[in-house]
C-alpha positions as CSV (number, residue, x, y, z in Angstrom):
1,M,6.3,-5.5,-0.9
2,A,5.0,-8.6,0.8
3,N,6.7,-11.9,0.2
4,P,6.5,-13.8,-2.1
5,T,4.2,-11.7,-4.3
6,P,5.4,-8.1,-3.9
7,P,2.7,-5.5,-4.2
8,R,3.3,-2.9,-6.9
9,A,3.0,-0.1,-4.3
10,T,2.5,-1.0,-0.7
11,A,1.2,1.7,1.6
12,L,3.7,2.8,4.3
13,T,0.8,3.6,6.7
14,T,-0.6,0.1,6.8
15,G,2.7,-1.3,8.0
16,V,3.2,1.6,10.4
17,V,-0.1,0.8,12.2
18,L,0.7,-2.8,12.8
19,L,4.5,-2.2,13.4
20,A,3.7,0.2,16.2
21,A,1.6,-2.4,17.9
22,L,4.1,-5.2,17.4
23,L,7.1,-3.3,18.6
24,A,5.1,-2.1,21.6
25,G,4.3,-5.3,22.9
26,C,-18.0,-9.9,6.5
27,S,-20.3,-8.5,4.1
28,H,-22.6,-10.8,2.1
29,A,-24.1,-10.1,-1.3
30,A,-27.7,-8.9,-1.3
31,K,-30.2,-7.9,-3.9
32,G,-30.1,-4.2,-4.9
33,D,-33.1,-2.1,-4.1
34,G,-33.7,1.0,-6.1
35,D,-31.3,3.8,-6.9
36,L,-28.1,3.3,-4.7
37,R,-27.3,7.0,-5.1
38,A,-30.2,7.8,-2.9
39,Q,-29.3,5.6,0.0
40,K,-28.9,7.1,3.4
41,L,-25.8,6.1,5.5
42,D,-26.4,5.0,9.1
43,W,-23.4,6.5,10.9
44,K,-22.6,4.9,14.3
45,D,-19.8,4.6,16.7
46,C,-17.1,2.4,15.1
47,P,-16.7,-1.2,16.2
48,A,-13.4,-2.8,17.0
49,A,-11.4,-3.7,14.0
50,S,-12.0,-7.1,12.5
51,Q,-9.3,-9.6,11.9
52,A,-9.4,-8.9,8.2
53,Q,-8.7,-5.2,9.0
54,G,-5.8,-6.1,11.2
55,G,-7.5,-6.4,14.6
56,G,-7.4,-4.0,17.5
57,G,-9.8,-1.9,19.4
58,S,-12.2,0.9,18.3
59,P,-10.5,4.1,17.0
60,S,-9.6,6.7,19.7
61,P,-11.2,10.2,19.4
62,L,-9.2,12.9,17.7
63,P,-7.4,15.4,20.0
64,N,-10.3,17.9,19.6
65,G,-12.6,15.3,21.1
66,A,-14.3,14.4,17.8
67,K,-15.3,10.8,17.5
68,W,-15.0,8.6,14.5
69,Q,-18.2,7.3,13.0
70,C,-18.6,4.2,10.7
71,A,-21.2,3.2,8.2
72,T,-21.7,0.7,5.4
73,M,-22.5,1.8,1.8
74,K,-24.2,-0.6,-0.6
75,A,-22.5,-0.9,-4.0
76,P,-23.1,-3.2,-6.9
77,L,-21.1,-6.4,-6.8
78,D,-20.8,-6.3,-10.6
79,W,-20.8,-2.7,-12.0
80,S,-21.9,-4.1,-15.4
81,R,-25.2,-5.0,-13.5
82,P,-25.8,-1.9,-11.4
83,N,-29.2,-3.1,-10.3
84,G,-28.1,-6.6,-9.4
85,E,-26.5,-8.0,-6.2
86,T,-24.8,-5.6,-3.8
87,I,-22.0,-5.7,-1.4
88,G,-21.2,-3.5,1.6
89,I,-18.3,-0.9,1.5
90,A,-17.1,0.0,5.0
91,L,-16.7,3.7,5.6
92,I,-15.3,5.9,8.4
93,R,-15.5,9.6,8.9
94,A,-14.6,12.4,11.3
95,K,-16.9,15.4,10.7
96,A,-15.3,18.8,10.0
97,S,-14.3,20.6,13.1
98,G,-14.6,24.2,11.9
99,P,-17.6,26.4,11.4
100,A,-20.3,24.9,9.2
101,D,-20.2,27.8,6.7
102,Q,-16.5,27.1,6.1
103,R,-17.0,23.4,5.4
104,I,-15.9,22.4,1.8
105,G,-17.2,18.8,1.8
106,S,-15.7,15.3,2.3
107,L,-12.1,14.6,1.7
108,V,-11.7,10.9,0.8
109,F,-8.5,9.1,1.5
110,N,-7.0,5.9,0.1
111,F,-3.7,4.9,1.7
112,G,-2.7,2.3,-0.8
113,G,-1.5,-1.3,-0.8
114,P,-3.6,-2.2,-2.7
115,G,-5.2,-4.0,0.2
116,G,-4.8,-1.6,3.1
117,S,-7.8,-0.9,5.3
118,G,-8.7,2.8,5.2
119,V,-11.1,2.3,8.1
120,T,-8.2,1.5,10.4
121,T,-5.5,3.6,8.8
122,L,-7.2,7.0,8.7
123,P,-7.8,7.2,12.5
124,A,-4.3,6.0,13.2
125,F,-3.0,9.0,11.4
126,G,-5.9,11.4,12.0
127,D,-3.7,13.8,13.9
128,D,-1.6,14.4,10.8
129,Y,-4.7,15.7,9.0
130,A,-6.0,18.0,11.8
131,A,-5.6,21.1,9.6
132,L,-7.6,19.5,6.8
133,N,-10.3,18.4,9.2
134,T,-11.1,22.1,9.9
135,R,-12.9,22.3,6.5
136,Y,-13.4,18.7,5.5
137,D,-15.1,15.7,6.9
138,L,-12.2,13.2,6.8
139,V,-13.4,10.0,5.1
140,S,-11.8,6.7,4.2
141,F,-13.0,3.3,3.3
142,D,-12.1,-0.4,2.9
143,P,-12.0,-0.9,-0.9
144,R,-13.9,-3.9,-2.2
145,G,-12.1,-7.1,-1.3
146,V,-10.4,-5.4,1.7
147,G,-11.1,-5.5,5.5
148,R,-14.9,-5.3,6.1
149,S,-15.8,-4.8,2.4
150,K,-16.4,-8.3,1.2
151,P,-12.8,-9.3,2.0
152,V,-10.9,-11.7,-0.2
153,E,-10.1,-14.8,1.8
154,C,-7.4,-17.3,0.9
155,E,-5.5,-19.4,3.4
156,S,-5.6,-19.9,7.2
157,D,-3.2,-18.3,9.6
158,A,-1.3,-21.5,10.0
159,Q,-1.0,-21.9,6.2
160,L,0.1,-18.2,5.8
161,D,2.9,-18.8,8.4
162,E,4.2,-21.6,6.2
163,Y,3.6,-19.6,3.0
164,F,5.7,-16.7,4.3
165,Q,8.5,-19.0,5.4
166,Q,9.1,-20.5,2.0
167,D,12.2,-19.7,-0.1
168,A,11.2,-16.8,-2.3
169,T,14.6,-16.7,-4.2
170,P,15.0,-20.3,-5.6
171,D,18.5,-21.4,-6.7
172,D,17.8,-24.5,-8.7
173,S,15.0,-26.2,-10.7
174,A,13.7,-28.1,-7.6
175,E,13.3,-24.9,-5.6
176,R,11.8,-23.1,-8.6
177,T,9.2,-25.8,-8.9
178,Q,8.5,-25.6,-5.2
179,L,7.9,-21.9,-5.3
180,V,5.6,-22.0,-8.3
181,D,3.6,-24.9,-6.8
182,R,3.3,-23.2,-3.4
183,T,2.2,-20.0,-5.1
184,K,-0.5,-21.9,-7.1
185,Q,-1.7,-23.5,-3.8
186,F,-2.3,-20.0,-2.4
187,N,-4.0,-18.8,-5.5
188,D,-6.2,-21.9,-5.7
189,A,-7.3,-21.2,-2.1
190,C,-8.2,-17.7,-3.0
191,E,-10.4,-19.0,-5.9
192,K,-12.0,-21.6,-3.7
193,N,-12.8,-19.3,-0.7
194,S,-13.5,-16.0,-2.6
195,R,-15.0,-17.0,-5.9
196,T,-17.8,-14.5,-5.8
197,I,-15.7,-11.4,-5.2
198,L,-12.5,-12.2,-7.2
199,P,-13.8,-11.0,-10.6
200,H,-14.9,-7.7,-9.2
201,V,-11.9,-6.2,-7.3
202,R,-10.3,-4.3,-10.2
203,T,-9.2,-0.7,-9.6
204,T,-11.9,0.4,-12.1
205,D,-14.5,-1.2,-9.7
206,A,-13.1,0.7,-6.7
207,A,-13.1,3.9,-8.7
208,R,-16.8,3.5,-9.5
209,D,-17.4,2.8,-5.8
210,M,-15.8,6.1,-5.1
211,D,-18.0,8.0,-7.5
212,L,-21.1,6.4,-5.8
213,M,-19.6,7.3,-2.5
214,R,-19.2,11.0,-3.6
215,Q,-22.9,11.1,-4.4
216,V,-24.0,9.3,-1.3
217,L,-21.9,11.7,0.8
218,G,-23.7,14.6,-0.9
219,D,-20.7,16.1,-2.8
220,D,-20.8,17.5,-6.3
221,K,-17.1,16.9,-6.7
222,L,-14.7,14.2,-5.2
223,H,-12.1,15.9,-3.1
224,Y,-9.4,13.2,-2.8
225,F,-6.0,12.4,-1.1
226,G,-4.4,9.3,-2.6
227,I,-1.2,7.8,-1.3
228,S,0.9,5.1,-3.0
229,Y,-1.5,2.8,-4.9
230,G,-4.1,5.4,-3.9
231,T,-2.5,7.6,-6.7
232,E,-3.3,4.9,-9.2
233,L,-6.8,4.6,-8.0
234,G,-7.1,8.4,-8.1
235,G,-5.8,8.4,-11.6
236,V,-8.2,5.8,-12.8
237,Y,-11.1,7.7,-11.2
238,A,-10.0,10.9,-12.9
239,H,-9.9,9.0,-16.2
240,L,-13.4,7.7,-15.7
241,F,-15.0,10.8,-14.2
242,P,-12.8,13.8,-15.1
243,K,-15.7,16.3,-14.6
244,H,-16.3,15.0,-11.1
245,V,-12.7,15.6,-9.8
246,G,-12.5,18.3,-7.1
247,R,-9.3,19.2,-5.3
248,A,-7.1,16.1,-5.5
249,V,-3.6,15.3,-4.2
250,F,-1.5,12.3,-5.3
251,D,1.4,11.5,-2.9
252,A,4.0,8.6,-3.3
253,V,3.1,8.3,-7.0
254,V,2.7,5.1,-8.9
255,D,4.1,5.2,-12.5
256,P,1.0,4.5,-14.6
257,T,2.9,3.7,-17.7
258,Q,4.6,0.6,-16.4
259,N,3.5,-3.0,-16.5
260,S,4.1,-5.3,-13.5
261,E,7.6,-6.3,-14.6
262,Q,8.7,-2.7,-15.1
263,S,7.2,-1.8,-11.8
264,A,9.0,-4.6,-10.0
265,L,12.3,-3.6,-11.6
266,G,11.7,0.0,-10.6
267,Q,11.1,-1.1,-7.0
268,A,14.4,-3.0,-7.1
269,R,16.1,0.2,-7.9
270,G,14.1,2.1,-5.4
271,F,14.8,-0.2,-2.5
272,Q,18.5,-0.4,-3.4
273,L,18.6,3.4,-3.3
274,A,16.9,3.5,0.1
275,L,19.4,0.8,1.4
276,D,22.3,2.9,0.0
277,N,20.9,6.0,1.8
278,F,20.4,4.0,5.1
279,A,24.0,2.7,5.0
280,E,25.4,6.1,4.2
281,D,23.3,7.8,7.0
282,C,24.5,5.3,9.6
283,T,28.2,5.5,8.8
284,S,28.2,9.3,8.3
285,K,27.2,10.1,11.9
286,T,29.6,11.3,14.5
287,T,29.0,8.2,16.6
288,D,30.2,4.8,15.4
289,C,27.8,2.9,13.2
290,P,27.2,-0.4,15.0
291,I,26.6,-2.4,11.8
292,G,29.5,-1.4,9.6
293,D,32.5,0.9,9.2
294,T,31.6,2.2,5.8
295,A,28.4,2.3,3.7
296,Q,29.8,-0.6,1.6
297,D,30.7,-2.6,4.7
298,V,27.1,-2.2,6.0
299,K,25.7,-3.6,2.7
300,D,28.3,-6.4,2.5
301,R,27.5,-7.5,6.0
302,I,23.8,-7.5,5.2
303,A,24.4,-9.6,2.0
304,K,26.5,-12.1,4.1
305,L,23.7,-12.3,6.7
306,L,21.2,-13.2,4.0
307,K,23.4,-15.7,2.4
308,D,24.0,-17.4,5.8
309,L,20.3,-17.4,6.6
310,E,19.6,-19.3,3.4
311,K,21.7,-22.1,4.7
312,K,20.9,-21.8,8.4
313,P,18.0,-19.7,9.7
314,I,18.2,-18.3,13.2
315,P,15.6,-18.2,16.0
316,G,13.0,-15.5,15.3
317,I,9.6,-15.3,17.1
318,L,9.4,-18.9,18.4
319,P,8.6,-21.3,17.1
320,R,9.2,-19.6,13.8
321,E,12.8,-19.0,12.5
322,L,14.2,-16.0,10.7
323,T,14.8,-17.2,7.2
324,Q,16.5,-15.4,4.3
325,T,13.1,-14.5,2.9
326,A,11.7,-13.2,6.2
327,A,14.9,-11.1,6.8
328,T,14.8,-9.6,3.3
329,N,11.1,-8.7,3.8
330,G,11.9,-7.2,7.2
331,I,14.7,-5.1,5.8
332,A,12.4,-3.9,3.0
333,Q,9.7,-2.9,5.5
334,A,12.2,-0.8,7.5
335,L,13.2,1.1,4.4
336,Y,9.7,2.5,3.9
337,S,10.4,5.2,6.4
338,K,13.4,6.9,7.9
339,D,11.6,6.6,11.2
340,F,12.1,2.8,10.9
341,W,15.9,3.0,10.3
342,E,16.7,2.7,14.0
343,F,14.7,-0.5,14.2
344,L,16.6,-1.8,11.2
345,T,19.9,-1.0,12.9
346,E,18.7,-2.8,16.0
347,G,17.4,-5.7,14.1
348,L,20.6,-6.2,12.2
349,Q,22.7,-5.9,15.3
350,Q,20.6,-8.6,17.0
351,A,20.6,-10.9,13.9
352,Y,24.4,-10.8,13.7
353,E,24.3,-12.2,17.3
354,G,21.8,-14.9,16.4
355,D,18.6,-13.2,17.4
356,G,16.1,-12.6,14.6
357,R,13.1,-11.2,16.6
358,V,13.2,-7.6,15.5
359,L,13.7,-8.4,11.8
360,M,10.8,-10.9,12.1
361,L,8.6,-8.3,13.7
362,L,9.3,-6.0,10.7
363,S,8.5,-8.8,8.3
364,D,5.3,-9.6,10.2
365,S,4.2,-6.0,9.9
366,M,4.7,-6.1,6.1
367,N,2.7,-9.3,5.9
368,G,-0.2,-8.2,8.1
369,R,0.5,-10.6,10.9
370,S,-0.5,-9.4,14.4
371,E,1.1,-10.3,17.7
372,N,-1.5,-13.1,18.3
373,G,-0.6,-14.8,15.1
374,E,-3.7,-13.7,13.1
375,Y,-3.3,-12.2,9.7
376,S,-5.2,-9.3,8.1
377,N,-6.4,-10.0,4.6
378,T,-3.9,-7.5,3.2
379,T,-1.9,-10.1,1.3
380,A,-5.0,-11.8,-0.1
381,A,-6.5,-8.5,-1.2
382,N,-3.2,-7.2,-2.6
383,T,-2.8,-10.3,-4.7
384,A,-6.4,-10.3,-5.9
385,I,-6.4,-6.6,-6.9
386,N,-3.0,-6.6,-8.6
387,C,-3.6,-9.9,-10.5
388,S,-7.0,-8.6,-11.6
389,D,-5.5,-5.4,-12.8
390,D,-2.3,-6.6,-14.4
391,K,-2.6,-8.5,-17.7
392,P,1.0,-10.0,-18.0
393,R,1.6,-13.5,-16.7
394,Y,5.2,-14.6,-16.2
395,S,6.7,-18.1,-16.2
396,A,9.5,-19.3,-14.0
397,D,11.7,-19.6,-17.2
398,Y,11.0,-16.0,-18.1
399,V,11.9,-14.8,-14.6
400,Q,15.1,-16.9,-14.7
401,Q,16.1,-15.0,-17.9
402,K,15.4,-11.7,-16.3
403,L,17.5,-12.2,-13.1
404,P,20.7,-10.5,-14.4
405,E,18.7,-7.3,-15.1
406,F,17.1,-7.4,-11.7
407,R,20.4,-8.2,-9.9
408,A,22.0,-5.2,-11.7
409,A,19.2,-3.0,-10.4
410,S,19.7,-4.4,-6.8
411,P,22.2,-7.0,-5.6
412,L,20.1,-7.4,-2.4
413,F,16.5,-7.2,-3.6
414,G,16.8,-8.1,-7.3
415,D,16.1,-11.8,-7.0
416,Y,13.4,-11.3,-4.4
417,L,11.4,-8.9,-6.6
418,A,12.0,-10.7,-9.8
419,W,10.5,-14.0,-8.4
420,G,7.5,-12.1,-7.1
421,M,6.4,-11.8,-10.7
422,V,5.2,-15.5,-10.7
423,G,2.5,-14.5,-8.1
424,C,-0.2,-14.0,-10.7
425,T,0.8,-16.8,-13.1
426,D,-2.0,-19.2,-12.0
427,W,-4.5,-16.5,-11.0
428,A,-8.2,-17.5,-11.7
429,V,-9.2,-14.1,-13.1
430,P,-7.5,-12.6,-16.3
431,G,-5.7,-9.3,-15.8
432,A,-7.4,-6.2,-17.3
433,A,-4.5,-4.4,-19.0
434,D,-0.7,-3.9,-19.2
435,H,-1.1,-0.7,-17.2
436,P,-3.9,1.7,-16.1
437,D,-5.3,4.4,-18.3
438,V,-5.2,7.7,-16.3
439,S,-5.7,10.3,-19.1
440,A,-8.1,12.8,-17.7
441,P,-8.7,15.7,-20.1
442,G,-11.0,18.3,-18.5
443,S,-10.2,17.4,-14.9
444,A,-9.6,20.0,-12.2
445,P,-5.9,20.5,-11.2
446,I,-4.3,17.5,-9.5
447,L,-1.3,18.1,-7.2
448,V,1.3,15.3,-7.8
449,V,3.9,15.0,-5.0
450,G,7.1,12.9,-5.7
451,N,9.8,12.0,-3.1
452,T,13.3,11.6,-4.5
453,G,14.1,8.9,-1.9
454,D,11.0,6.9,-2.2
455,P,11.8,3.1,-2.4
456,A,8.3,1.7,-3.2
457,T,7.1,4.3,-5.8
458,P,10.3,5.7,-7.2
459,Y,10.4,9.5,-7.8
460,E,10.4,9.2,-11.6
461,G,6.8,7.9,-11.5
462,A,5.6,11.4,-10.5
463,K,6.6,12.9,-13.8
464,K,5.2,9.9,-15.7
465,M,1.8,10.4,-13.8
466,V,1.8,14.2,-14.7
467,D,2.4,13.4,-18.4
468,A,-0.2,10.6,-18.4
469,L,-2.9,12.7,-16.8
470,G,-2.6,15.0,-19.8
471,K,-1.7,18.6,-20.6
472,G,-3.0,21.2,-18.1
473,V,-4.2,18.7,-15.5
474,A,-1.4,17.9,-13.1
475,V,1.1,20.1,-11.2
476,E,4.2,18.4,-9.9
477,L,5.9,19.1,-6.5
478,T,9.2,17.5,-5.5
479,Y,10.2,16.6,-2.0
480,R,13.9,15.9,-1.6
481,G,13.6,13.4,1.3
482,Q,13.6,9.8,2.4
483,G,10.9,7.2,2.8
484,H,7.6,6.3,1.1
485,G,5.5,9.5,0.6
486,A,6.0,13.1,1.5
487,Y,3.1,14.6,3.4
488,D,3.4,12.4,6.5
489,S,7.1,13.3,6.7
490,K,5.8,16.4,8.3
491,N,7.9,18.6,6.1
492,K,6.5,22.1,6.4
493,C,7.0,23.0,2.8
494,V,5.1,19.9,1.5
495,Q,2.3,20.3,4.0
496,G,2.0,24.0,3.4
497,A,1.6,23.4,-0.4
498,V,-0.8,20.5,0.0
499,N,-2.9,22.3,2.7
500,G,-2.9,25.5,0.6
501,Y,-4.4,23.7,-2.3
502,L,-6.9,21.5,-0.4
503,L,-8.1,24.2,2.0
504,D,-7.8,27.4,-0.1
505,G,-7.6,26.2,-3.7
506,K,-4.1,27.7,-4.2
507,V,-2.3,25.6,-6.7
508,P,1.5,25.7,-6.1
509,K,3.8,26.7,-8.9
510,A,4.7,23.7,-11.1
511,G,8.2,22.4,-10.4
512,T,8.2,23.6,-6.7
513,V,10.9,21.8,-4.7
514,C,10.7,21.2,-1.0
515,T,13.8,20.1,1.1
């Protein structure tokens, strides 16, 4: 949910990596040569992360001392011309830590976004997958258009600072025109600076890259762990290559039956639910809630803060001010994980006293802005992939008509998410479809994990994914928790079920509920 063009399903983990750092203080096309399936990867120590990946140093070794290795895989720029120009797909791995005769193969991760760098995210959370590392090489990648994999480039850092400060919830025709014009300026910059890659970043392209990756890694089947948008990517892969699916887990599940409008409306409901849960949690504790006396009082005070910020922003991270848009974005970021709720409470306390720094840090983490003012290419890639995938294009007049429905879904986030629908209106590449096709008859079992408190990929999407994959393919598991995703909540029941399937092939009973 990056302003002003909210992603359909932003990965929690991408924001966590940058948020932790903030609160604590390119490939070129080349001619293909022969059968790309036979290429040998040159694994080496990983370099420091590039700006497009979010910056930072090289990944630290795992607790067992294992080092991360990086390589670049050649893939066709245009999958309709498999012997034509190629691009590089950046990969990272940690080899299996257990006995060689117990190794299953590679376990490929996609952490979502779309637009998140798997090369930086996997090592940041490598400890969470230590059990899986005993029998799998842990592998992730920057999907095409992301990070070091021919990244989509749009505007400069200075332009992005201005882009994210604009009013994303216009109140009159002049403000609506300004929002549409500024969005077109961003989209035009993407076309100008990334014309070669823009037509080739659809989810179907990334799924074909994964099947090439499976073969280059030497695996008969793709063992896969998809989170958030990674579940959509996994579903598309299963549709294209059902016989190649190995043991697969989908966590924080995208509803594959929705178009972009329905998805935005679902997110409005999801973030409102998460806000309700946050307010209830704060006011139900034995100690006084510092931001309100009742849950409704908490939400009323937040609404008043946002209304006041629209008229008069407060100092944020100088020289930038905390605007209504930045504050809304920061609040949304904090609702991705219950671990962030303390930062939201602190940020609101400070904002009520005229200090917008913490809420702006939260907003920056959502937008991919590092402490030194540099942006990753998360927003550019997210926009490019979503707009290439999603066929609908929405006018400002259409959004205006839909505002009552969005406001009913969420008084706080409704306008914000509704106006995000104009983000693809002037995109240079036509969208592929209303929604992805994930039907996968003949696939191996896929474990689908839904979280009842998930704001970004509402719980109902898990059942829709199960049905869309087809009879006899998916097994649903429910986690009654908070935040985006379930496995990284460290809930023992969830992790036991997921690990049991991935490590031992034990499919949990359909309808299992973890609390």
